[in-house]
N, C-alpha and C positions, 0 to 999 in steps of 0.2 A: 504494500500500500504506500510505503514511503517513496519508492521509486516513481510510482504513478503521480503522486503529489508534486514531486520534484520535476518530473517531465511536464506536467501541466503548467507549473509556474514558469518553467523555461519557455514553453511554447507561447504563453501569454506575454512574456517579456519580448520575445522575438517579434510577435505580431504587433505589439505596441510600437517597437522601434521602426518597423517597416511602414506602418500606417502613419506614424508621426513624420517620417521623412517625406512621404508622398504629400501629406497635408501641408507641410511647411514650404514645399517647393512651389506652391501656387497660392500665395496669400491674397491675390486679387479676386479669387473666386470664393464666394461666401460658403463656409462650412455650415451646414444645416444641422446635421446629426451624425453621431457615430453609433453604430449598432453592431455589436460583435466585432467581426473583422472587416466591416465595411464602413465607408464614409459617404455621406450624401451631401452634395454640393448644389448651389444655386448660382446661376449666372444669367444676366440679362442679355438679350439680343443686342449685338453691336458693342458689347463690353470689350475693353482693351486690357490685356491681350485676348486673343480669341480663345474660345473653349478648346479648340484643337491644340493650340500652343500650350495651354495650361495642362491639358491631358498628357501631352508628350513630356512636359517637365515632370509631372507626377510619376509617369512610367519610368523615366530616366532616374529620378531620385530613388524610387523603390529599388530598382536593380543595382544602383550604386551602393545603397545601404546593404543590400543582400550580399554583394561581393565583399564589402567591408566586414560584415559579420562572419562570412565564411573564411576570410583571410585571417581572422582572429581565432580560428579553430573551432568555432561553434557549429554543430550540425544543423542543417536547415531542413532537410527532407525527412519527414516522418518523425524526427526527433527521437528515434529509437535506434540506437547503435550498440554494437558490442554485445556484452553479456545479456542485456535485456532482450535484444532481438533473438538471440540463441534460445533463451528460456521460453520465448513464445513459440518458436518453431518446434523445439524438442520437448517442451513441457518442463515443469519444475523439477529440479534435482531432488532426489529422495535419499 
């Protein structure tokens, strides 16, 4: 149970960092709400910069943060590596 809680806390921290990077990269678009791992924005027609430019900035910031996290040695996919993954495949040791 302890590993599960640690894994959950780890995944929440990573999700938070990635979401924050995306949100901060486009301050000109109004953040309406954050729900789970999603962010909802509002932009008016003709706003500057365009929604397309802001979306590209958010996408770029997300992936840059993802690479930064991976470069620091933190697992990003599945968040289950090593002995935890083996235990799930083979079953618990007795």
